N, C-alpha and C positions, 0 to 999 in steps of 0.2 A: 557474572553477566552471561547472557548468552549472545550469540550472533546470526544476524539473518542478511536478507537483502531484500532490498526495494527496487524492482526493476519497472521503471516507466513504460516502455524503455526510453533511453535517449541516443539516435543515431542521425548522422549528416544526412540532409533527404538525397545528396548526390550519390550516395554511397550502396552497394546493390542490397535490395531488403533480402534477397536470399541469404547473402553473405552474414547481414545482421542477424537474421534468424539462426543461422549456425552457430554465431558466435555468442548468440545469448543462450543458447544450448548449450554450449559448451562450458560456458560462465556457472551455469546450475550444475551441471555434472561436476565439476570441479570443486564448486562450494559443498556439493555433497560428501565429496572425497575428504575434505578439510574440515568435515564436522559442523558445517553450519547448519541451524537447527531449524530454518524455514525461509521461504522466499515469497513475494506477493506479487504478481505479474498485473502491471497496468492493461488498461484497453481505451484505445480511442480509432475513431471511424474515419477520420478526416484530418490527422497529424502527420505530416510527412517527417518531423523529429520523432514523433512516437508511435512507431510502425506497426502493432499489434491489434488489429480490430476484434480479433476472437480469443481473448486469454483462456478461456477453456479450452479450446483444440490446441493450443500453445501448450499447456499445461498436459492435457493427454498425451502429446508427443513426448514432454519430458518425464513423466513419470516412470515408464518401462525402463529408461535411461539410469534413473536413481535408485538407492536403497532405504535410505533413513531419512532426507529432508523431505519437510511439509512444505505443500505449495498451497498458495493461496489466491485468489481471484482478488485483484488489488484494484478496482473493485469491479463486482457485475453491475453495469450500470441499467439500474431496474427499469427505468421508464421506457428502456428501448427494448424491453422483451417481455412478453405476456409471462406471469405470473409461473404458469404450467410447465413452459418452457424450461423457465429458471429453474424452477424444483427438479424436472425430470433430468436436465444435463448435469445438475449438480451432483446430485442423486447417485447417477451411473458415473459419475468422476470418483466419488467417494469409495465406491463399490472397486472398479478399476485399479485405484490406488491402495486398496485394502487398509482405508482409513487414513490415509496422510493427507486429506484434504482440510483447508481452511477454506473461509469464504467470507468476502468482504461486499458489502453493499455500499450503492452510492448513486449519483447522478453524474452527469457529464458537465464540465463547464466549459463545453467548446461550440460556440455560435454555430458553427458550421456543420457539427453534429445534429444539434437543436434542428437544424433547416432539413438536413436529410431526414430526419425521423419525424418531421412535422412536430416539434415539441411545442407546449405550452411555456409561459414566462417560468423563471427558475424557481419561484415560491410554490407554483403548482407541481412542478417536477418533483420538489422536497416531500408533498403530501403524497405523489405518486410513489415515492421512494417507500416512506411508512405502511402506506397500505400494501404494495407490494409484498414487504419482507414479511407483514402479516400473514398474507396470503399462502405464502410460499412454506412458512412454518404450520399452518393450520393445513395444509395438503399433506402434509409430510407426516400427520397423525390422524388423519381423518379416516374414518371408515365408511363407504358409500352405504345408502345415499345420504349424500350433503348438498347444500346449497348455500355458498357464502357469497353473499352480496355486497360489494363495496362502491365507493362514487367512481372510481376507474376500471374498476374489473367485477365481471360475475364468474364464479368457478362452481360448476355444478356437477355432478352426476347423479341422476333421479331412477335410471333403471339398471342397477348391477345384477349380474349374475354369478353370486359367488360360487356356486358349483363348478361354475366353467372359468371360474375367475376373471370373470369380466366386469371391469370396474373396479381393478385393484391399479394403483400407483404405485411405482417403484420409490422405495424409502431410503435416504443415506446408511451406510454401514453403523456410521457413528450415530447413538441415540440420544437424545432427543434428536441431534441435528449436529452437523459439524461445528467447531469454534467459529465464532462470528467475529469478524473485526471492521472497523468503521476507519476511513481516514479522515484526518484533522487538519484543517488548513488554517482558517482566521482565528483570531482571539475570540472569544464568546462563542464558538461556533456551536450553530444548533444540532451539528453532527454529535459532537461530545456530549451535549446535554441526552438527546437521545441514546447514544452507546451507554452513559453511564446510569440511565433509568432503565436500561434492559440487562445491563450486565455485557455488554461485548467489549471485546479489546479494542482499545484507543492505538491507533496509529499515527503519529504526529509526522508530519513531512517535513523533507528536508530545504525548504525554500521559506522557514520563518526563522528570526534569530532567538536566541535562548529566552529572552523575557517573554515572548508568544509561545513557546513550551511551557514555560511555568503556569501561563493562563490555562493553557489547554488541559493540564492536571487540574487546576482549580475548577474551571467548568466543568469537567469530567466528575468529580467528588459532588459538585453541584448537582446535575442531573442523577447522581446515584440517591444524594437525599432524598430529591424529589421523587424519585421513583420508591421510596420506603426500602432502599437497599442497606446493608452494612457497608462500612467504609470500606473501599476497594483497597485491594494490596497494589501497591508499586510496581509488583513483579508483573503486572497484565501489560505493563506500558510499553510499548514499541515507540523508540525514535529513530527516525529516519536521519542521515547526515551524509553528504557525499565527502569523500575521503579521499585524499592523493597523497602517496607516501614514496618519498624519493631517499638516495644515499646521504643527501644532504637536505636542507631548507630550500637553500636556492636552486638545487635540481628540482624537488618536488613543486617550488614555485613555479618554474620554467615550463616544465610540463603542462601544469595546469592551468596558468596563465595563455600559453600558446597553442596548446592541442585542443583537442574536442569536448575535453573537460570544461575550458574557458568558453568555448563555442555554445555549448549547450546551455549555460548560464545566460550569455548574452540573447540566445533564443529566448530565453525564459524570461528575462526583463523586458523584451521588445514586446512579448505578451501582455506582459503585467503593463507595460507602458500604454499599449493601445486600448486596455481592458480598464483603465484608470485603477489599477489595485496595485500601483509600487509602493504604497503604503506596507503592505505585507511583510516586505522584505526589510524595512527599515528599523534598525535598533532603537532610532529615537525618531518621533515622528517631526519633528523640527528639522530632519535633514533635508536640505534641498533636494527636489528629483534630479535636475543634472549632477548631482554627484555619484547619483547611484548607479556605478557602470560595473562592469566585469569584477574589476579587482575590489570595489568594496562589497558584491556580493559574495567574493570568494572569502574576503576578511572575516565577514561577519556571518555566514552561514555553513563554513565549510571547515574541516579538518586537516590540515598542508602542513607539511613537514618531513623531517625525519622521523624516525621511529620515537625517538625519544621527545621530540617535539609534539607529534601527534598523541603519546601516550598523555603526557601532560594535560594537552587540550581536551581529551576524553574525559579525565579528573577532573577537570575545570568544570566540564558539562555536567557530569555526576556531581559535583557540588552545588552548583547553581541550579538543576532542578530539583535537587532532593532525591535523586536516583530512580532507577528506572529498570526493568526487567532484560530487555533486550533491545541491542543495538544492530539499526536495519542499514547496512552500507548499502547507498545508491548505487547502482549500474550505471557504470559511463561506457561510450563507446570505445571499443579498443584501437585506439589510433596507435599503441604499442603495447603490444599483447603481454610481452614478458614483463613491462613495468605493471600492470594491472594485475597479472596473477602473482607478482612479488608482492602488491599490496594486500591480495587475499589472505596470502600465507603469511605474513607478518601478523595481520588482525587475527587470524585464526589460532597461531602458534605461539605469538609472542605478547602483542598488548592486550587483547581481550581477555586473557587469563590471568594479566597482573590488574584488572580494573576492580572494583568493588563487587561485591553482588548482594543480591538482597535475600539468597538462599532458593530452595527449590521451588521451583514453579510448575505448576499444573501445563502440560501442553495437548 
């Protein structure tokens, strides 16, 4: 099994933004040193707990500090950007990284972000994502003149001058394009169907229980079948989990419940409750809403305990899901830097090497 990172990020709103960014950069540099294979960086414009509004800029800062780890936009929020801007910036990043870029596409789930960008309803945003991806991929292959007309965008170059190089758009180093991933959250996700039909890599969220993860893969397979694709290899599947490892089970739980780890889950539960989406985190739909508190979320969504306990929990996750290619450790705020670095080191050096593997995976 491979080991990566999913960085939302999550930081207490009162914490210095500069310190948050410095710690997130240091975390990724340390992950590179430890042999983590990839990291996916989130993007939100108006979320105090998740304060990276431009993940491409953040990634551009991290690439020259690292040597091997692949970095990905998790995700590029397509409706918030013109497709030409997306294509040009990502292509530039791919060259600057010498081909270490992954890309994720999606839409925002944040109502205040919708207001800032004057977005239509979510269903229309979903259509904007599909069209935007198509435009980006076409632009990376097109030779001017061309004219791509969509419902939301029109992209054209009508008067190129090949002799002067006028009308040439930068293409990514990785051809035909960098690896593409899509974040999958809800059971029966349209994103999972779309990703399966296109052969994109599925990235399952850390905010749902195991039975929903199983549904993610089944839905992804269904999308692949609908798209006329061969049965996908499970090695392409990434699963995100929040992981807290302590010297003992008791120490791990104390840190998880009483630190920013638990605080971030309380924040996410409050968001879901307000959006009437609390069912996402339930392992059983009959669980009453008032029983879904921080401890409930940690018990059903996270890996917590001493090294042996966490190894057993990850073995159980493997068995229940049927296997997957990459474990994405969710990055949490460094309320105790030494403890979080130890968690990373134990995962990289002792725990993940002891887990099953599906064999070599294309990166």
